[in-house]
VEXVO-620280 format. One record per atom (N, C-alpha, C): x, y, z; residue in one letter. Coordinates in steps of 0.02 Angstrom, whole numbers, plus 50000, padded with zeros to 5 digits. Layout:
residues N
XYZA
...
This chain:
residues 438
468584926545584G
468514930845512G
468984925245465G
469604923945491G
469994919645461G
469884914045437G
469404910145488H
469134902845470H
468744904545411H
468204908445419L
467654910045368L
468044911545297L
468584915645298I
468954915745228I
469154909745214I
469504904545249S
469804899945229S
469234894245205S
468664894745248G
468104889845214G
467904892445146G
467744898945134M
467664901645056M
468094899645022M
468804900145033T
469294897644986T
469304890244969T
469144886445027N
468964880145014N
468344878144966N
467864880944974I
467294880744928I
467504882044849I
467904887244845A
468024889344777A
468574884644743A
469004881844790K
469504875844767K
469224870144749K
468614867844790A
468174862744768A
467774863144695A
467774868844668G
467424870144612G
466974871444609G
466494874144675Y
465874875844683Y
465734883444655Y
465374883444600A
465294891544572A
464524892944587A
464054887844579K
463324889344581K
462994884044630K
462564886144666L
462124882544709L
461604877744666L
461614870844694T
461044867744663T
460354869244693T
459724867444666P
459154868544698P
459104866844771P
459324860244782V
459244858044858V
459674861644901V
460324863944871Q
460724868644911Q
460454875044925Q
460194877444872K
459904884644875K
459354885044929K
458974880244939Y
458364880544982Y
458484877045064Y
459004873545052S
459194869145115S
459674873545163S
460124877245141I
460634880845181I
460344886645216I
459944890545181P
459524896345223P
459104892945287P
458864887245276I
458444884445322I
458904881345391I
459504879445370I
459954876445407I
460264882445444I
460454887545421L
460794892945450L
460264896445503L
459674895245482A
459134898745524A
459034894445583A
459304888345588G
459344884245664G
458664879745662G
458354878845593R
457724874345588R
457894866445579R
457464863145597D
457614856245584D
457224854745524D
457604849845477L
457424849345405L
457494841845387L
456934840845342M
456884834445308M
456914836545232M
457424834745201A
457634836045126A
457564830345077A
457154830345039C
457004824644997C
457194827744913C
457824825244885A
457964828544821A
458304821444767A
458344823744718Q
458574817644674Q
459304816144693Q
459444809044660T
460274808244668T
460464813144631T
461134813544651G
461764817644621G
461494825344631G
461024827844669S
460894834344668S
461304838444728S
461864835844748G
462214839944796G
462004839944870G
461634835144891K
461404835844970K
461904836245019K
462424832745006T
463024832145051T
463254840545065T
463434843745016A
463674850545034A
463164854445058A
462504851945039A
461954856345077A
461804856645149A
462094850945175F
462074851245247F
462834853445282F
463334850645254L
463974851845275L
464134860345279L
464114864145220L
464184871045228L
463914874545277L
463254873545283P
462974877245335P
463144876045409P
463224869245413I
463634867345489I
464334870245493I
464654868945453L
465384871945448L
465314879145469L
465024883445427A
464844891445444A
464694892545513A
464244889045541H
464054889345612H
464584888545665H
464794883145639M
465364880245689M
466164886045696M
466114888045630M
466614893745625M
466444899645660M
465864902545649R
465604907745687R
465654907445762R
465354901845795D
465254900645856D
465874898345896D
466414895945862G
466944893245887G
466884885845919G
467424882245909V
467434875245929V
468024874245979V
467964868846020T
468374868246081T
468864862846060T
469474866146068A
470024860246046A
470074855446096A
470134848646094S
469974844046149S
470384838146133S
470934839046095C
471474833646086C
471624829246158C
471684833246208F
471984830646265F
471444828746316F
470884828146299K
470304825246341K
470224818146339K
470124814246393E
469884807446384E
469364805846346E
468834809846352Q
468194807346300Q
468084814846261Q
468034812046201Q
467824818846149Q
467124819846155Q
467034826946149E
466284829146136E
466214833346082E
466044829146025P
465994833745954P
465364837045956P
465494842945918E
464824845945913E
464334844445848E
464584840845805C
464114838045752C
464244830245741C
463784826145736I
463724819945722I
463394817945654I
463724814845611I
463384812445535I
463384805545534I
462784803145517V
462774794545523V
462534793645449V
462754788445421A
462614785845354A
462584777445364A
462314773845308P
462284767645333P
462824763145298P
463174764545253T
463754761345222T
464394764645239T
464934760245250R
465634762745255R
465924767445207R
465704765745140E
466014769045078E
465694776545082E
465074776545100L
464614782645099L
464854787245152L
464914785245216I
465074788745267I
465854791145256I
466284787145226N
467134789745203N
466984795445159N
466564793845102Q
466534800345064Q
466224806645094Q
465824805645138I
465644811345175I
466174816045214I
466664811245239F
467154813145278F
467654816845236F
467744814545189L
468144816745140L
468004823745103L
467364824545105E
467034831745090E
467184836145145E
466944833945208A
467004838545270A
467734841345281A
468174835745261R
468944837345274R
469104842445226R
468944842045168K
469034846845113K
468784853745130K
468124854145155F
467964860445167F
468124863945234F
468424860145281A
468684862945333A
469374862945341A
469714861445285Y
470454862045275Y
470684869445299Y
471264869945339G
471314876845361G
471084879745424G
470504875445444T
470274878845504T
470254874845559T
469994876645609C
470254873445679C
469664868145689C
469304866745632I
468754860745640I
469074854445615I
469014849645662R
469264842345646R
468844837345632R
468674836045563P
468254830245549P
468564823945570P
468174818145592V
468404811145603V
467934806245584V
468284800245539V
467664794945517V
467884789345564V
467354785245573I
467494778745605I
466924774945574I
467184768645568Y
466704764345532Y
466894756045542Y
466464751245543G
466564744445534G
467114741645498G
467364735545514G
467904733045459G
468544735445475G
468744739445528T
469424742545549T
469434740845614T
470084740445646Q
470124737945712Q
469844744945761Q
469454742345813T
469234746945847T
469734752045881T
470264749545899G
470804753845926G
471034758545882G
471014756945813H
471174762245776H
470754768845775H
470114766845765S
469484772645774S
469594776845827S
469754772945888I
469764776645954I
470474781845948I
470964778845917R
471574784245912R
471354790145870R
471034789245816Q
470794794645777Q
470354799145808Q
469904796445849V
469424801545896V
469844805145937V
470184801545980M
470504804646036M
471114809946016M
471284810745950Q
471724817745917Q
471304823745924Q
470584821745936G
470244828545932G
469604826645877G
469044829445901C
468484827945851C
467944832245867C
467794836345815N
467334841245809N
466664840445767N
466864835445713I
466284832245669I
466474824945667I
465974821145700L
466064813945692L
465614810945636L
465934808345586C
465584803945532C
465704796245550C
465114793945549A
465104787045585A
464604782645553A
464764775745545T
464124771245535T
463854768845604T
463244767045593P
462854765345657P
463164760545709P
463524756445686G
463694750445732G
464434751845758G
464864755445740R
465544756945762R
465264763245804R
464924768445780L
464734774645830L
464474771845896L
464014767145905M
463634763945965M
464304760945994M
464714757945968D
465194754146005D
465724758746027D
465914764846004I
466384769846036I
465954772646091I
465334774946076I
464984778546134I
464974773146202I
464874766646188G
464884761446237G
465504761646281G
466004763246249K
466654762546272K
466904769946309K
466414773446305E
466334780746327E
466984785046306E
467124784246251K
467634788146216K
467304793846180K
466714792646174I
466224799346137I
465734801146186I
465834807046209G
465214811146245G
464724813446194G
464074815546209L
463624817746176L
463344824246204L
463634826946261R
463384833046293R
463444839046246R
463834840346206N
463844844546161N
463624846446092N
463244839646088V
463004838546018V
462514843545989V
462614848145952K
462214853345922K
461874851245852K
462184845945817Y
461894844845759Y
462014837945753Y
461344834745732L
461294827145727L
461054826945633L
461544823545604V
461324823445536V
461264815145512V
460684813345487L
460544807645451L
460614807345377L
461124804845345D
461134805245281D
460774797745262D
460524798145204E
460054792445180E
459594791145238E
459284795245260A
458814795145318A
458404789945323A
457954787745258D
457504782945251D
457834776045275D
458394776345251R
458814768045268R
459014768945339R
459164775245362M
459414774445431M
458864773645488M
458134774445460L
457714773545518L
457154768745502L
457434763845450D
457004757945437D
457174751845495D
457024745645491M
457134740645532M
457814739345543M
458214740645486G
458924739645494G
459454743645542G
459264749345546F
459724754345591F
459224757545637F
458574757345630G
458084760945672G
458214761745742G
458284753745773P
458354753745849P
459064756545868P
459574755645834E
460154759345854E
460094767945854E
459774770245803M
459794776545810M
459144780145852M
458684774645868K
458254777345937K
458734777245997K
459134771845994K
459594771546058K
460024777846068K
460244779645999L
460774785146019L
460344791646041L
459674792746022I
459484800546042I
459144798546116I
459104791946139S
458924790746207S
459494790646259S
460044791346240Y
460594792546283Y
460384798346339Y
460574797346400P
460464802346445P
460844808746437P
461524808746403N
461724814946400N
461724817446330N
461274814246282M
461124817346214M
460634822046218M
460684828346191P
460284833846206P
459544833146170P
459074833446197P
458464832646171P
458264835846106P
457874833546072K
457714836846006K
457614843746002K
457314846546057D
457204853446061D
457844858546076D
458424854746087R
459004857646110R
459644856146062R
459414852346007R
459864850945962R
459434853045889R
459884853145830Q
459734854445763Q
459714847345735Q
459244844245697T
459204837945669T
458984839345599T
459524835345559L
459414835145486L
459334829245448L
458924828045402M
458824822445366M
458804822445289M
459234819345262F
459294820245182F
459144812545165F
458834812445094S
458864806945057S
458404808844995S
458524803244954A
458154804144883A
457354800844887A
457244797444941T
456654794244944T
456524794745021T
455854796845031F
455584796445109F
454794793645109F
454784787345120P
454114783545126P
453854786545183P
453164785245176E
452764788545229E
452834786445294E
452894778245306E
453134776945367E
453674779745391E
454204781245367V
454814783545380V
454744790545416V
454304793945384Q
454114800645400Q
453764800345468Q
453414796245476R
453094794245542R
453574793845593R
454084788945586L
454694787745631L
455134793245645L
455304798545584A
455464803745597A
455284809045650A
454654807645663G
454444812745713G
454734812145789G
455064807045803E
455374805445861E
455974809545858E
456294810645812F
456954814445798F
456934822645785F
456474823345764L
456354830845732L
455894834345774L
456024841145777K
455484845645817K
454904846045777K
454394847445810T
453624847445776T
453614851345719T
453924858245730E
453904862145668E
454424861045613E
454734855645607Y
455234854645548Y
454894856545488Y
455504857945447L
455264859445373L
455374854345334L
455034853545281F
455054848645228F
455184850645156F
455764849845133V
456034851545056V
455974845545011V
455484847444965V
455684843044910V
455884846644838V
456414843444816V
456674847044746V
456604841044686V
456274842844636G
456194838844583G
455574833744584G
455654828044552H
455024823144555H
454974820544626H
454514820144674V
454504817544732V
454684810544739V
455304808844758G
455414801344767G
455554798544699G
455594800344640G
455654799144583G
456354798644559G
456454794544499A
457084793044476A
457374799844433A
457964800844434C
458304806744397C
458094805744321C
457834812644288S
457764811744232S
458314812044182S
458764814044200D
459464814544167D
459744807444150D
459334801944168V
459604794244176V
459174791444127V
459404789944064Q
459014785844015Q
458824778144034Q
458254777044048Q
458124770444080Q
457834766244021Q
458144759944029S
457864753943988S
457774748544019S
457234745544000I
456994738944040I
456924734843982I
457384728243990L
457434723043935L
457114717043963L
456764713243941Q
456394707943964Q
456914701743941Q
457224698143998V
457744694243995V
457564688344030V
457614681644007A
457534675644053A
458054674844105A
458004671744162Q
458444671744211Q
459134668144179Q
458954663244149Y
459664659344134Y
459994662044069Y
459704667244044S
460014671443984S
460404678044000S
460244680044066K
460584686644104K
461334686644094K
461654681544111R
462374683344117R
462724682844037R
462314680543986E
462604681343925E
462384688443911E
461774689243913K
461744696643903K
462044700843935K
462264700443990L
462734705444030L
463374706143996L
463664701643975L
464304702243938L
464254704243868L
463714703743847F
463614706743778F
463654714843787F
463304717243841F
463274724743838F
463764727543866F
464284722943897L
464974725943924L
465514724643878L
465274720743807N
465864719843775N
466484715643796N
466234711543843L
466844708643884L
466774701743881L
467254697343889D
467074689043895D
467144687643969D
466974680043983I
466924678344049I
467594678944083I
468164679244051Y
468834678344092Y
469054685144099Y
468704690344084S
468964698244100S
468944699044174S
469354704044200N
469394705744270N
468894710844295N
468474708144351F
467954712444375F
468194714144456F
467924718444476Y
468084721744547Y
467464719044574Y
467394717644627F
466804716144674F
466704720444736F
466064722344753L
465984726444811L
465364723744850L
465454720844901C
464954717944934C
465044718145020C
464674716645057R
464754715845131R
465214710145153R
465234704645105A
465524699045121A
466304700245120A
466524703445081R
467344705745071R
467624710045129R
468254708545128E
468654711245185E
468604719345167E
468704724245231Q
468634731645214Q
469164734145163Q
469784730445166R
470324732645132R
470184731545049R
469874725045035E
469724723644978E
469234727344949E
468644729944993R
468154734144982R
468424741444954R
468884744444986E
469174749844983E
469654751144920E
470004745444903V
470374743944843V
469974744444782V
469384741644781A
469024740244724A
468714747744709A
468404750944763L
468084757544751L
468644762044729L
469194762444757R
469864767544728R
469954765744653R
470044759244636D
470304757444565D
469654758244515D
469084758344538F
468584759644496F
468534767144485F
468614771544545R
468574778644545R
469164781644493R
469724778144505S
470354781344463S
470244777244382S
469724774844358G
469774770844305G
470154765644280G
470574762744341K
471004756744325K
470624750644305K
469874750444342C
469484744444328C
468934747444298C
468694746644242P
468164748744203P
467394746044242P
467414740244268V
466794736244288V
466784735744366V
466254738344382L
466154735444467L
465584732344469L
465634725844499V
465044722444517V
464924723244590V
464384724944604A
464154726744678A
463474725144695A
463424723744760T
462824721444788T
462444729844797T
461844728044840S
461494735344861S
462044740144902S
462554737244935V
463054741544964V
463174747544928V
463264747144867A
463514752544830A
462864756644801A
462194755344815A
461614758844784A
461534765444803A
461824766944877R
461654773644905R
462344779044904R
462114785144882G
462644790444899G
463234788944871G
463504785244838L
464164785044817L
464254788944745L
464604795144746D
464814800244691D
465434797644662D
465354794944605I
466024792744569I
465884795644503I
466344799744478E
466414803144417E
466364798244346E
466154800844298N
466144797144246N
465824788644241N
465304787044284V
464984782044284V
464514783344228V
464514779844180Q
463994780844107Q
463524774044108Q
463624770044144H
463014765244141H
462994760544210H
462314760744220V
462094756144276V
461614750544257V
461874743944275I
461504738144253I
461224735144299I
460674733944302N
460194730244367N
460214723344335N
460644717244359F
460594712244337F
459904709244368F
459734710844422D
459104708544449D
458804714444474D
458114714944467L
457834721044498L
457724721444566L
457894725944604P
457834727144680P
457084725044697P
457084725144766S
456434722544795S
456014728644818S
456374734244810T
455874739544826T
455994745244767T
455464749244758I
455514754544708I
456004760544729I
456004760344791E
456524766944829E
457304764044808E
457464757644812E
458054754044809E
458234756544715E
457734755344675Y
457914755844609Y
458104762544590Y
457664767444635V
457804774744620V
458634776444637V
458774773544690H
459504775344724H
459984772044670H
459944764744647R
460354762044622R
460534765444550R
460014766944505I
460174771544450I
460424777544449I
460294780844520G
460534786944535G
461414787244529G
461804780644529R
462454782144522R
462764783944459R
462324785044418T
462474788544350T
462004794444341T
462154798844297G
461734804944283G
461774809444347G
462424810744365R
462374815044435R
462694822244406R
462354827044453C
462614833444429C
462554837144361C
462034834744327G
461864838144259G
462084834044206G
462454828244237N
462734824744171N
462184819044159N
462284815644100T
461794811144082T
462134804644085T
461584799944091G
461904792244103G
461344787044083G
461464780744069K
461114776644056K
460914771444102K
460354767644115A
460274762544161A
459874757944121A
460204751644127I
459814745844097I
459614740644157I
458994738244153S
458804734044195S
458404727144162S
458654721344184F
458554715044156F
457814713044202F
457294712044157F
456604711844197F
456384703744191F
456104702444248D
455904695144254D
455104696344245D
454774697044299N
453934697944306N
453724700744371N
454124705044401V
453934707944470V
453924715644464V
453444717944502R
453304725444519R
453294728544446R
452744726244407V
452744728344342V
452474735744345V
451844736944372S
451564743344374S
452014748844402S
452394747444455K
452814752644494K
453354754644433K
453724749744418F
454254752144364F
453944755244307F
453464753644282T
453024757344222T
453014763844235T
452644765444295F
452384771544317F
453054776444326F
453614772544353L
454214776744374L
454504780144306L
454564775644254I
454814776644184I
454564781744153I
453784781244162M
453384786544139M
453484793044156M
453574792744235Q
453674798144274Q
454354802844249Q
454884797544235A
455494802144207A
455494803244138A
454964803244110Q
454754805344041Q
455284800443987Q
455254794244011Q
455544788943967Q
455094784843930Q
455354781843882E
454984776743827E
454784770843858E
454074769243870V
453914762743893V
453864757343847V
454214751143848P
454254746743810P
453454743043789P
453294741843734V
452704740143712V
452484733443756V
452994729243762W
452854723443794W
452744723643866W
453044729643903L
452934729543964L
452244734043989L
452034737243933E
451454740043940E
450844735743932E
450974730543900E
450464725243882E
450364720443958E
451034719243971I
450924715344038I
450614719544103I
450824726544101A
450504730144155A
449734731744140A
449494731444076F
448864730844058F
448434725044075F
448784719644063S
448414712644078S
448404712144148S
448944714444192I
448804713644271I
448234716144304I
448224723744270H
447834729244308H
447174729344264H
447194728244202G
446554729044169G
446454735944146G
446984740744152T
446814747344153T
447464749744118T
447374756044082G
447924759744054G
448424761544097G
449064764844081L
449644767644123L
449364774444142L
448894775144166S
448754782744199S
449054782344266S
449164788844290V
449454789344356V
449114786144410V
449384781844453P
449034777244500P
448834782044550P
448304780344587R
448054783544650R
448534784144701R
448694788344738G
449194789444784G
449874789144765G
450474789044785S
451114788844768S
451604781844786S
451874780744733F
452234774644755F
452894775544806F
453064782644805F
453534784944842F
453344788544911F
452754792044901T
452574794544950T
453084799244992T
453624802144947S
453994807544967S
453634814644963S
453134814844998V
452764822145019V
452664823245091V
452624827945110D
452644830845180D
451914826445200D
451944820945252T
451444817745272T
450964822945323T
451224827245359R
450934832345404R
450304835445348R
450574836645292K
450024841045240K
449604836645227K
449714830845214V
449274825045187V
448724825445240V
449004823045313S
448644822745363S
448224829445382S
448534835045377L
448074840545385L
447534841845334L
447654839545265E
447174840245219E
446544834845238E
446784829045258T
446264823045266T
445814824645333T
446264829245385N
445774831145450N
445284836545422N
445604841145377V
445074845945355V
444634844545317V
444554838745273K
444054836145237K
443634831745292K
443764829145336Y
443444824645392Y
443014830145421Y
443384836445446W
442934839945485W
442534843845437W
442644845345381I
442044847945330I
441514843845323I
441714837445307L
441214831945304L
440714831845366L
441194831745429K
440704831945492K
440334837045492K
440494843345488L
440134848845492L
439414848645447L
439604846145384W
439094846145328W
438614840445360W
438834835145400C
438324831345411C
437864833245470C
438274837245511V
437864841145571V
437434845945552V
437684850345491S
437204855145464S
436514851245437S
436624846245405I
436024842145382I
435604840845438I
435934837245485K
435454835745547K
435204841045569K
435504846945581A
435134852045608A
434504854945574A
434704854445511C
434314857445456C
433554852245466C
433704845845462L
433234840945459L
432804842045532L
433294843145596A
432954843045649A
432344849245649A
432724854745616V
432214861145627V
431644860245572V
431774855545522Y
431214856145482Y
430664849945507Y
430974845745548I
430574840545585I
430044844345627I
430454850845674Q
430234853245718Q
429614858145701Q
429884861545645I
429284865145604I
428774862445580I
428944855945556S
428314852845523S
427854850045585S
428214847345640A
427764846145702A
427454851445722A
427654856545728T
427424863045751T
426904865445709T
426914865845644E
426404867945604E
425754862145610E
426084855845618T
425414850345622T
425124851745695T
425544852545744I
425044854645802I
424664861045803I
424964864645772L
424554872445778L
423904871845726L
423984866845667T
423484865945622T
422844861345653T
423244856845698R
422734852545739R
422284855845793R
422694860345814T
422314865745877T
421934870245845T
422084872845791A
421594878345754A
421004873745731A
421104866545715S
420514863045694S
419954861845745S
420474860245796V
420044858645856V
419564864445892V
419954869545897T
419604876545911T
419154877445863T
419114877045797L
418574877945753L
417994874145772L
418144867345783V
417584862145800V
417284864745842V
417644866345900V
417344867645976V
416854873845967V
417164879145928R
416724885545913R
416084884145878R
416194879545820L
415514877745779L
415094874445825L
415444869345866Q
414874865645910Q
414554870345952Q
414924875145986N
414694878846038N
414164884045996N
414344886745940A
413844891245909A
413264887045883A
413334881345878H
412654876945848H
412314875545917H
412644873645977G
412214872846028G
411924880046045G
412154885246049I
411944892346065I
411214893146023I
411434891945960S
410814892645902S
410254888145926S
410434882145939E
409894877345953E
409504879546020E
409894881546070T
409584884746135T
409054890546118T
409374895446079H
409044901246062H
408244899546023H
408264895145978F
407774894645945F
407334888745947F
407544885846009G
407144880046037G
406534882446074G
């Protein structure tokens, strides 16, 4: 009881007064023990949607204090693709678990392995980890998987693609990892392409639930999107113009090539407002929740439409508005045009003309979905139903045709039999007549 009260107090202290739509629908599903795949727009509160019910269950069921064990056995493992995002999730978990017996721990690459092990060995109930460091610590037998009740994949489409997919499959294949029917698996992201949903079947129970909030896989409508046609050699000058800065201004950089300490300093100073501009690669595209980000500028458009959705989602979060400016060359015209239309944004005339010239058609909604963040099981079921209806229809036609042919043949045979009988009778009658009068 005391821990639940502490949890409720922590939620109030964190400023949570009202559930967001994804929280409203996801929390009851998780509390009911169901597996879940949740797709909601960027900045919609997905982290709290899975942390709060997991913590509630752990407080209700109790956890084992294990700081003296040689091998820690966490009840919950949360995995995310980047160091910055997993650390952000850890900070949220620590905030919600404050004053309870639940101890969250975070481990990620770029730090000494010994430091990660020491953190884990002090006790671990919720383990927040990036894939590489998680597999490393498990390999050193410092983490046991026997007690895992909850497995959470944040930015799940990224976690299951070719980058991290093999490591995730290896994780669920460990002998002491509870099979999917004995654990609860949760997946969250703003985009769920069809191929990722197929892969997710290996992790989720067959009867998992699929929740979609907002435009399926689409950009947040609170972000005002602008696409500018800028030649490659003019992009730098255009960028400085928008930032109202000169080439000698100080920028912070966030990318995989930098040391972890430099990455953390850059993100910290950007969060605090000390540095107004953060230049980042796609390492900052997903999940990062930073207050007062008013603009996102895509110097180069990303290679996939899903990446674009995540990038511009660093602004316009939690009901706030923001602006996203993208410098356009000549790639992925129709997809970006449709995306802007879907978010009810104005499409530049020149972009519409390019899209028209390429496809020879207007900008009507294309067949299928660019994001396919819809439940593929439903699509598959609908396809199967249509297939069987068509098949039954064909069978019915064949049966009707066969009956018709059979009836026609029978009628023909009967007609011919009747004709032969009549002829024979006439012949017989004629013969009798001849005999009688002969």
